[in-house]
Short mmCIF file of the C-alpha atoms (twelve columns), coordinates in Angstrom:
data_MODEL
# 
_entry.id   MODEL 
# 
loop_
_atom_site.group_PDB 
_atom_site.id 
_atom_site.type_symbol 
_atom_site.label_atom_id 
_atom_site.label_alt_id 
_atom_site.label_comp_id 
_atom_site.label_asym_id 
_atom_site.label_seq_id 
_atom_site.Cartn_x 
_atom_site.Cartn_y 
_atom_site.Cartn_z 
_atom_site.pdbx_PDB_model_num 
ATOM 1   C CA . UNK A 1   0.000   0.000  0.000   1 
ATOM 2   C CA . UNK A 2   1.379   3.405  -0.964  1 
ATOM 3   C CA . UNK A 3   1.142   6.173  1.620   1 
ATOM 4   C CA . UNK A 4   1.567   9.893  1.585   1 
ATOM 5   C CA . UNK A 5   2.670   12.012 4.505   1 
ATOM 6   C CA . UNK A 6   1.098   15.075 6.036   1 
ATOM 7   C CA . UNK A 7   2.628   18.337 4.765   1 
ATOM 8   C CA . UNK A 8   4.900   19.854 7.436   1 
ATOM 9   C CA . UNK A 9   3.942   17.028 9.804   1 
ATOM 10  C CA . UNK A 10  0.522   18.483 10.552  1 
ATOM 11  C CA . UNK A 11  -2.193  16.435 12.207  1 
ATOM 12  C CA . UNK A 12  -5.148  15.192 10.192  1 
ATOM 13  C CA . UNK A 13  -7.464  17.823 11.706  1 
ATOM 14  C CA . UNK A 14  -4.994  20.595 10.974  1 
ATOM 15  C CA . UNK A 15  -4.564  19.364 7.410   1 
ATOM 16  C CA . UNK A 16  -8.345  19.337 6.852   1 
ATOM 17  C CA . UNK A 17  -8.466  22.960 7.962   1 
ATOM 18  C CA . UNK A 18  -5.550  23.964 5.719   1 
ATOM 19  C CA . UNK A 19  -7.724  24.277 2.606   1 
ATOM 20  C CA . UNK A 20  -11.230 25.580 2.086   1 
ATOM 21  C CA . UNK A 21  -14.251 23.616 1.009   1 
ATOM 22  C CA . UNK A 22  -13.915 25.080 -2.486  1 
ATOM 23  C CA . UNK A 23  -10.536 24.943 -4.228  1 
ATOM 24  C CA . UNK A 24  -10.491 27.226 -7.241  1 
ATOM 25  C CA . UNK A 25  -7.259  25.953 -8.743  1 
ATOM 26  C CA . UNK A 26  -8.665  22.554 -9.794  1 
ATOM 27  C CA . UNK A 27  -11.941 24.207 -10.797 1 
ATOM 28  C CA . UNK A 28  -10.267 26.690 -13.139 1 
ATOM 29  C CA . UNK A 29  -8.010  23.975 -14.555 1 
ATOM 30  C CA . UNK A 30  -10.996 21.741 -15.250 1 
ATOM 31  C CA . UNK A 31  -12.985 24.608 -16.774 1 
ATOM 32  C CA . UNK A 32  -10.140 25.534 -19.107 1 
ATOM 33  C CA . UNK A 33  -9.761  21.913 -20.183 1 
ATOM 34  C CA . UNK A 34  -13.512 21.653 -20.822 1 
ATOM 35  C CA . UNK A 35  -13.674 24.916 -22.786 1 
ATOM 36  C CA . UNK A 36  -10.640 23.995 -24.887 1 
ATOM 37  C CA . UNK A 37  -11.992 20.566 -25.786 1 
ATOM 38  C CA . UNK A 38  -15.413 22.023 -26.618 1 
ATOM 39  C CA . UNK A 39  -13.781 24.633 -28.867 1 
ATOM 40  C CA . UNK A 40  -11.834 21.968 -30.757 1 
ATOM 41  C CA . UNK A 41  -14.867 19.719 -31.203 1 
ATOM 42  C CA . UNK A 42  -17.066 22.599 -32.374 1 
ATOM 43  C CA . UNK A 43  -14.333 23.646 -34.818 1 
ATOM 44  C CA . UNK A 44  -14.370 20.162 -36.347 1 
ATOM 45  C CA . UNK A 45  -18.164 20.312 -36.579 1 
ATOM 46  C CA . UNK A 46  -18.100 23.702 -38.293 1 
ATOM 47  C CA . UNK A 47  -15.510 22.429 -40.774 1 
ATOM 48  C CA . UNK A 48  -17.792 19.616 -41.971 1 
ATOM 49  C CA . UNK A 49  -20.968 21.726 -41.866 1 
ATOM 50  C CA . UNK A 50  -22.484 19.994 -38.835 1 
ATOM 51  C CA . UNK A 51  -24.505 22.990 -37.734 1 
ATOM 52  C CA . UNK A 52  -27.939 24.471 -38.205 1 
ATOM 53  C CA . UNK A 53  -26.511 26.514 -41.076 1 
ATOM 54  C CA . UNK A 54  -25.579 24.587 -44.182 1 
ATOM 55  C CA . UNK A 55  -22.159 24.783 -45.861 1 
ATOM 56  C CA . UNK A 56  -23.940 25.728 -49.104 1 
ATOM 57  C CA . UNK A 57  -24.027 29.433 -50.149 1 
ATOM 58  C CA . UNK A 58  -27.531 29.543 -48.709 1 
ATOM 59  C CA . UNK A 59  -28.885 27.627 -45.723 1 
ATOM 60  C CA . UNK A 60  -32.061 26.691 -47.623 1 
ATOM 61  C CA . UNK A 61  -30.949 23.095 -48.164 1 
ATOM 62  C CA . UNK A 62  -30.574 22.505 -44.421 1 
ATOM 63  C CA . UNK A 63  -33.020 19.732 -43.487 1 
ATOM 64  C CA . UNK A 64  -34.703 19.049 -40.125 1 
ATOM 65  C CA . UNK A 65  -32.514 15.948 -39.844 1 
ATOM 66  C CA . UNK A 66  -29.439 18.184 -39.963 1 
ATOM 67  C CA . UNK A 67  -30.894 20.351 -37.200 1 
ATOM 68  C CA . UNK A 68  -31.534 17.309 -34.988 1 
ATOM 69  C CA . UNK A 69  -28.112 15.834 -35.762 1 
ATOM 70  C CA . UNK A 70  -26.480 19.151 -34.879 1 
ATOM 71  C CA . UNK A 71  -28.389 19.217 -31.593 1 
ATOM 72  C CA . UNK A 72  -27.323 15.673 -30.740 1 
ATOM 73  C CA . UNK A 73  -23.744 16.672 -31.474 1 
ATOM 74  C CA . UNK A 74  -24.086 19.528 -28.965 1 
ATOM 75  C CA . UNK A 75  -25.049 16.998 -26.309 1 
ATOM 76  C CA . UNK A 76  -22.135 14.696 -27.189 1 
ATOM 77  C CA . UNK A 77  -19.720 17.642 -27.003 1 
ATOM 78  C CA . UNK A 78  -21.116 18.555 -23.589 1 
ATOM 79  C CA . UNK A 79  -20.612 14.995 -22.352 1 
ATOM 80  C CA . UNK A 80  -16.996 14.891 -23.565 1 
ATOM 81  C CA . UNK A 81  -15.985 18.415 -22.523 1 
ATOM 82  C CA . UNK A 82  -17.664 18.576 -19.118 1 
ATOM 83  C CA . UNK A 83  -16.676 14.999 -18.394 1 
ATOM 84  C CA . UNK A 84  -13.016 15.880 -18.950 1 
ATOM 85  C CA . UNK A 85  -13.279 19.093 -16.938 1 
ATOM 86  C CA . UNK A 86  -15.062 17.454 -14.033 1 
ATOM 87  C CA . UNK A 87  -12.611 14.571 -13.894 1 
ATOM 88  C CA . UNK A 88  -9.619  16.935 -13.901 1 
ATOM 89  C CA . UNK A 89  -11.087 18.947 -11.025 1 
ATOM 90  C CA . UNK A 90  -11.946 15.859 -8.965  1 
ATOM 91  C CA . UNK A 91  -8.571  14.247 -9.546  1 
ATOM 92  C CA . UNK A 92  -6.571  17.395 -8.717  1 
ATOM 93  C CA . UNK A 93  -8.537  18.441 -5.631  1 
ATOM 94  C CA . UNK A 94  -7.002  17.763 -2.216  1 
ATOM 95  C CA . UNK A 95  -8.667  14.946 -0.326  1 
ATOM 96  C CA . UNK A 96  -9.943  14.928 3.225   1 
ATOM 97  C CA . UNK A 97  -7.965  12.880 5.706   1 
ATOM 98  C CA . UNK A 98  -11.197 12.044 7.501   1 
ATOM 99  C CA . UNK A 99  -14.813 11.894 6.458   1 
ATOM 100 C CA . UNK A 100 -17.343 9.563  4.968   1 
ATOM 101 C CA . UNK A 101 -17.344 8.525  1.336   1 
ATOM 102 C CA . UNK A 102 -20.583 10.463 0.847   1 
ATOM 103 C CA . UNK A 103 -18.952 13.640 2.145   1 
ATOM 104 C CA . UNK A 104 -15.943 13.213 -0.156  1 
ATOM 105 C CA . UNK A 105 -18.141 12.626 -3.185  1 
ATOM 106 C CA . UNK A 106 -20.328 15.611 -2.297  1 
ATOM 107 C CA . UNK A 107 -17.258 17.844 -2.261  1 
ATOM 108 C CA . UNK A 108 -15.911 16.354 -5.486  1 
ATOM 109 C CA . UNK A 109 -19.294 16.665 -7.185  1 
ATOM 110 C CA . UNK A 110 -19.589 20.283 -6.097  1 
ATOM 111 C CA . UNK A 111 -16.254 21.000 -7.734  1 
ATOM 112 C CA . UNK A 112 -17.550 19.349 -10.893 1 
ATOM 113 C CA . UNK A 113 -20.624 21.595 -10.899 1 
ATOM 114 C CA . UNK A 114 -18.429 24.659 -10.471 1 
ATOM 115 C CA . UNK A 115 -16.318 23.507 -13.422 1 
ATOM 116 C CA . UNK A 116 -19.539 23.312 -15.414 1 
ATOM 117 C CA . UNK A 117 -20.533 26.820 -14.327 1 
ATOM 118 C CA . UNK A 118 -17.167 28.432 -15.066 1 
ATOM 119 C CA . UNK A 119 -16.816 26.665 -18.431 1 
ATOM 120 C CA . UNK A 120 -20.339 27.740 -19.398 1 
ATOM 121 C CA . UNK A 121 -19.527 31.348 -18.520 1 
ATOM 122 C CA . UNK A 122 -16.323 31.148 -20.563 1 
ATOM 123 C CA . UNK A 123 -18.321 29.861 -23.527 1 
ATOM 124 C CA . UNK A 124 -20.814 32.702 -23.128 1 
ATOM 125 C CA . UNK A 125 -18.011 35.259 -23.086 1 
ATOM 126 C CA . UNK A 126 -16.496 33.775 -26.246 1 
ATOM 127 C CA . UNK A 127 -19.874 33.914 -27.996 1 
ATOM 128 C CA . UNK A 128 -20.385 37.524 -26.871 1 
ATOM 129 C CA . UNK A 129 -16.937 38.455 -28.169 1 
ATOM 130 C CA . UNK A 130 -17.552 36.745 -31.515 1 
ATOM 131 C CA . UNK A 131 -21.041 38.209 -32.038 1 
ATOM 132 C CA . UNK A 132 -19.904 41.712 -33.155 1 
ATOM 133 C CA . UNK A 133 -17.471 40.166 -35.637 1 
ATOM 134 C CA . UNK A 134 -20.202 37.921 -37.030 1 
ATOM 135 C CA . UNK A 135 -22.536 40.903 -37.337 1 
ATOM 136 C CA . UNK A 136 -19.952 42.868 -39.326 1 
ATOM 137 C CA . UNK A 137 -19.337 39.909 -41.619 1 
ATOM 138 C CA . UNK A 138 -23.068 39.487 -42.103 1 
ATOM 139 C CA . UNK A 139 -23.637 43.121 -43.080 1 
ATOM 140 C CA . UNK A 140 -24.933 43.711 -46.611 1 
ATOM 141 C CA . UNK A 141 -22.249 44.448 -49.162 1 
ATOM 142 C CA . UNK A 142 -23.995 47.666 -50.129 1 
ATOM 143 C CA . UNK A 143 -23.301 49.391 -46.825 1 
ATOM 144 C CA . UNK A 144 -22.321 49.196 -43.217 1 
ATOM 145 C CA . UNK A 145 -24.489 47.581 -40.589 1 
ATOM 146 C CA . UNK A 146 -26.914 49.888 -38.855 1 
ATOM 147 C CA . UNK A 147 -30.558 50.349 -37.814 1 
ATOM 148 C CA . UNK A 148 -31.676 51.189 -41.351 1 
ATOM 149 C CA . UNK A 149 -30.145 48.147 -43.004 1 
ATOM 150 C CA . UNK A 150 -32.036 45.449 -41.059 1 
ATOM 151 C CA . UNK A 151 -29.078 43.098 -41.238 1 
ATOM 152 C CA . UNK A 152 -30.860 40.312 -39.358 1 
ATOM 153 C CA . UNK A 153 -33.887 40.460 -41.644 1 
ATOM 154 C CA . UNK A 154 -31.791 40.530 -44.788 1 
ATOM 155 C CA . UNK A 155 -29.786 37.504 -43.672 1 
ATOM 156 C CA . UNK A 156 -32.898 35.404 -43.120 1 
ATOM 157 C CA . UNK A 157 -34.585 36.302 -46.410 1 
ATOM 158 C CA . UNK A 158 -31.641 37.613 -48.445 1 
ATOM 159 C CA . UNK A 159 -32.431 35.535 -51.521 1 
ATOM 160 C CA . UNK A 160 -36.096 36.569 -51.413 1 
ATOM 161 C CA . UNK A 161 -34.989 40.206 -51.437 1 
ATOM 162 C CA . UNK A 162 -32.757 39.481 -54.429 1 
ATOM 163 C CA . UNK A 163 -35.728 38.030 -56.290 1 
ATOM 164 C CA . UNK A 164 -37.919 40.936 -55.290 1 
ATOM 165 C CA . UNK A 165 -35.662 43.614 -56.782 1 
ATOM 166 C CA . UNK A 166 -34.165 41.617 -59.673 1 
ATOM 167 C CA . UNK A 167 -34.077 43.642 -62.864 1 
ATOM 168 C CA . UNK A 168 -32.419 43.459 -66.254 1 
ATOM 169 C CA . UNK A 169 -31.927 47.209 -66.309 1 
ATOM 170 C CA . UNK A 170 -30.309 49.047 -63.414 1 
ATOM 171 C CA . UNK A 171 -29.731 52.760 -63.257 1 
ATOM 172 C CA . UNK A 172 -26.150 53.945 -62.576 1 
ATOM 173 C CA . UNK A 173 -25.454 54.610 -58.893 1 
ATOM 174 C CA . UNK A 174 -28.789 53.011 -58.007 1 
ATOM 175 C CA . UNK A 175 -28.583 52.275 -54.277 1 
ATOM 176 C CA . UNK A 176 -31.089 49.709 -52.986 1 
ATOM 177 C CA . UNK A 177 -29.779 49.621 -49.416 1 
ATOM 178 C CA . UNK A 178 -32.712 51.351 -47.767 1 
ATOM 179 C CA . UNK A 179 -35.299 49.759 -50.048 1 
ATOM 180 C CA . UNK A 180 -33.997 46.280 -49.226 1 
ATOM 181 C CA . UNK A 181 -34.051 47.059 -45.522 1 
ATOM 182 C CA . UNK A 182 -37.581 48.461 -45.717 1 
ATOM 183 C CA . UNK A 183 -38.779 45.501 -47.781 1 
ATOM 184 C CA . UNK A 184 -37.196 43.049 -45.340 1 
ATOM 185 C CA . UNK A 185 -39.102 44.628 -42.438 1 
ATOM 186 C CA . UNK A 186 -42.337 44.271 -44.388 1 
ATOM 187 C CA . UNK A 187 -41.613 40.677 -45.393 1 
ATOM 188 C CA . UNK A 188 -40.789 39.727 -41.806 1 
ATOM 189 C CA . UNK A 189 -44.388 40.509 -40.874 1 
ATOM 190 C CA . UNK A 190 -45.462 37.610 -43.100 1 
ATOM 191 C CA . UNK A 191 -44.604 35.274 -40.217 1 
ATOM 192 C CA . UNK A 192 -47.090 36.996 -37.914 1 
ATOM 193 C CA . UNK A 193 -50.664 35.935 -37.256 1 
ATOM 194 C CA . UNK A 194 -52.101 38.534 -39.622 1 
ATOM 195 C CA . UNK A 195 -49.396 38.312 -42.275 1 
ATOM 196 C CA . UNK A 196 -48.517 41.227 -44.550 1 
ATOM 197 C CA . UNK A 197 -51.228 43.867 -44.440 1 
ATOM 198 C CA . UNK A 198 -52.986 45.041 -47.587 1 
ATOM 199 C CA . UNK A 199 -51.453 48.505 -47.289 1 
ATOM 200 C CA . UNK A 200 -47.945 47.064 -46.936 1 
ATOM 201 C CA . UNK A 201 -48.511 44.781 -49.919 1 
ATOM 202 C CA . UNK A 202 -49.699 47.685 -52.043 1 
ATOM 203 C CA . UNK A 203 -46.718 49.764 -51.010 1 
ATOM 204 C CA . UNK A 204 -44.350 46.888 -51.772 1 
ATOM 205 C CA . UNK A 205 -45.898 46.379 -55.231 1 
ATOM 206 C CA . UNK A 206 -45.458 50.060 -56.011 1 
ATOM 207 C CA . UNK A 207 -41.843 50.041 -54.765 1 
ATOM 208 C CA . UNK A 208 -40.970 46.964 -56.861 1 
ATOM 209 C CA . UNK A 209 -42.585 48.447 -59.919 1 
ATOM 210 C CA . UNK A 210 -40.609 51.673 -59.586 1 
ATOM 211 C CA . UNK A 211 -37.309 49.910 -58.950 1 
ATOM 212 C CA . UNK A 212 -37.568 47.162 -61.561 1 
ATOM 213 C CA . UNK A 213 -39.764 48.718 -64.233 1 
ATOM 214 C CA . UNK A 214 -42.275 45.853 -64.094 1 
ATOM 215 C CA . UNK A 215 -45.915 46.378 -64.987 1 
ATOM 216 C CA . UNK A 216 -48.294 46.568 -61.992 1 
ATOM 217 C CA . UNK A 217 -49.695 43.064 -62.590 1 
ATOM 218 C CA . UNK A 218 -46.209 41.522 -62.910 1 
ATOM 219 C CA . UNK A 219 -44.982 43.410 -59.851 1 
ATOM 220 C CA . UNK A 220 -47.976 42.200 -57.827 1 
ATOM 221 C CA . UNK A 221 -47.375 38.598 -58.918 1 
ATOM 222 C CA . UNK A 222 -43.703 38.835 -57.927 1 
ATOM 223 C CA . UNK A 223 -44.542 40.361 -54.542 1 
ATOM 224 C CA . UNK A 224 -47.081 37.635 -53.745 1 
ATOM 225 C CA . UNK A 225 -44.576 34.923 -54.685 1 
ATOM 226 C CA . UNK A 226 -41.833 36.480 -52.559 1 
ATOM 227 C CA . UNK A 227 -44.159 36.939 -49.569 1 
ATOM 228 C CA . UNK A 228 -45.054 33.231 -49.664 1 
ATOM 229 C CA . UNK A 229 -41.405 32.229 -49.996 1 
ATOM 230 C CA . UNK A 230 -40.302 34.573 -47.197 1 
ATOM 231 C CA . UNK A 231 -42.988 33.190 -44.892 1 
ATOM 232 C CA . UNK A 232 -41.783 29.630 -45.468 1 
ATOM 233 C CA . UNK A 233 -38.126 30.520 -44.943 1 
ATOM 234 C CA . UNK A 234 -38.809 32.499 -41.766 1 
ATOM 235 C CA . UNK A 235 -40.730 29.539 -40.374 1 
ATOM 236 C CA . UNK A 236 -37.835 27.228 -41.229 1 
ATOM 237 C CA . UNK A 237 -35.413 29.552 -39.470 1 
ATOM 238 C CA . UNK A 238 -37.730 29.703 -36.451 1 
ATOM 239 C CA . UNK A 239 -37.992 25.909 -36.247 1 
ATOM 240 C CA . UNK A 240 -34.219 25.604 -36.537 1 
ATOM 241 C CA . UNK A 241 -33.795 28.139 -33.727 1 
ATOM 242 C CA . UNK A 242 -36.247 26.290 -31.468 1 
ATOM 243 C CA . UNK A 243 -34.519 22.950 -32.026 1 
ATOM 244 C CA . UNK A 244 -31.082 24.457 -31.458 1 
ATOM 245 C CA . UNK A 245 -32.171 26.268 -28.287 1 
ATOM 246 C CA . UNK A 246 -33.819 23.121 -26.910 1 
ATOM 247 C CA . UNK A 247 -30.767 20.992 -27.651 1 
ATOM 248 C CA . UNK A 248 -28.449 23.624 -26.156 1 
ATOM 249 C CA . UNK A 249 -30.504 23.607 -22.951 1 
ATOM 250 C CA . UNK A 250 -30.519 19.812 -22.881 1 
ATOM 251 C CA . UNK A 251 -26.754 19.781 -23.457 1 
ATOM 252 C CA . UNK A 252 -26.262 22.181 -20.539 1 
ATOM 253 C CA . UNK A 253 -28.332 20.003 -18.189 1 
ATOM 254 C CA . UNK A 254 -26.586 16.822 -19.317 1 
ATOM 255 C CA . UNK A 255 -23.223 18.584 -18.969 1 
ATOM 256 C CA . UNK A 256 -23.961 19.498 -15.354 1 
ATOM 257 C CA . UNK A 257 -24.776 15.896 -14.476 1 
ATOM 258 C CA . UNK A 258 -21.736 14.571 -16.345 1 
ATOM 259 C CA . UNK A 259 -19.434 17.076 -14.618 1 
ATOM 260 C CA . UNK A 260 -20.727 15.970 -11.197 1 
ATOM 261 C CA . UNK A 261 -20.243 12.254 -11.815 1 
ATOM 262 C CA . UNK A 262 -16.905 12.730 -13.600 1 
ATOM 263 C CA . UNK A 263 -15.578 14.743 -10.650 1 
ATOM 264 C CA . UNK A 264 -16.714 11.994 -8.286  1 
ATOM 265 C CA . UNK A 265 -14.934 9.439  -10.472 1 
ATOM 266 C CA . UNK A 266 -11.788 11.562 -10.408 1 
ATOM 267 C CA . UNK A 267 -12.015 11.748 -6.621  1 
ATOM 268 C CA . UNK A 268 -12.347 7.990  -6.325  1 
ATOM 269 C CA . UNK A 269 -9.237  7.475  -8.444  1 
ATOM 270 C CA . UNK A 270 -7.400  10.135 -6.437  1 
ATOM 271 C CA . UNK A 271 -8.236  8.377  -3.166  1 
ATOM 272 C CA . UNK A 272 -7.502  4.888  -4.470  1 
ATOM 273 C CA . UNK A 273 -11.147 3.860  -4.253  1 
ATOM 274 C CA . UNK A 274 -11.168 2.983  -7.941  1 
ATOM 275 C CA . UNK A 275 -8.953  0.634  -9.940  1 
ATOM 276 C CA . UNK A 276 -5.298  0.477  -8.998  1 
ATOM 277 C CA . UNK A 277 -3.358  0.335  -5.713  1 
ATOM 278 C CA . UNK A 278 -4.849  1.960  -2.650  1 
ATOM 279 C CA . UNK A 279 -3.408  5.329  -1.733  1 
ATOM 280 C CA . UNK A 280 -4.179  6.996  1.567   1 
ATOM 281 C CA . UNK A 281 -2.475  9.418  3.920   1 
ATOM 282 C CA . UNK A 282 -0.258  7.908  6.584   1 
ATOM 283 C CA . UNK A 283 -1.836  10.060 9.257   1 
ATOM 284 C CA . UNK A 284 -5.444  8.963  8.615   1 
# 
């Protein structure tokens, strides 16, 4: 049996009082390991297009099966990342010289939950830092992002807006930035309970006719077709968002449980209660 000695010859009671219930060193180490592994796994997923957004130039070919598969992958990443982080924290944490097994596992599990919390906060900070960059990249090529450009609306129904204002003849220096933004705000109402109002439809028909040179009947037919298409695409985006949000919440809950049990497993291996030779302090 391998033994370890008390630091500086302290008694078991003195050693138990030498460190607090919560040890942040193992927690931070486990959280960093979890965040790093999650980042690597998500990078691999993004490289192969395993996300709600398709790798195609437009996300229209993304199927519900891809959404579900992406959500399942989120859960698997949570299991791997939080499992690693929790185990690292449990294995690195100092052990009690005295106490029941239940008490030791409660302390180890608490450290695992804190790893989960810190790693989740780190992920949130990384997402918050990346959001402004993503918004700038998503801005329309015709101008900078801003309140008048409705970047979010144009991204969801960008192709519908292209169809709406498509024309064989374009005037020099013809800037459609504001018209696209205004049209996107109107088209977004198609997903509401009342849909696009008659006044908005009439205004949109007139705008399309002026910008494209189409006859009133042709402009009205194009507007009706685009409204129907925009409604379908907005609903698809909404369903994708619901599935992703649900899977992200499920992954977070599963990750918390995995971090707890992985930390307990790390504590058992640290104390020699798992496989391998028994290791305990000589003063216990």
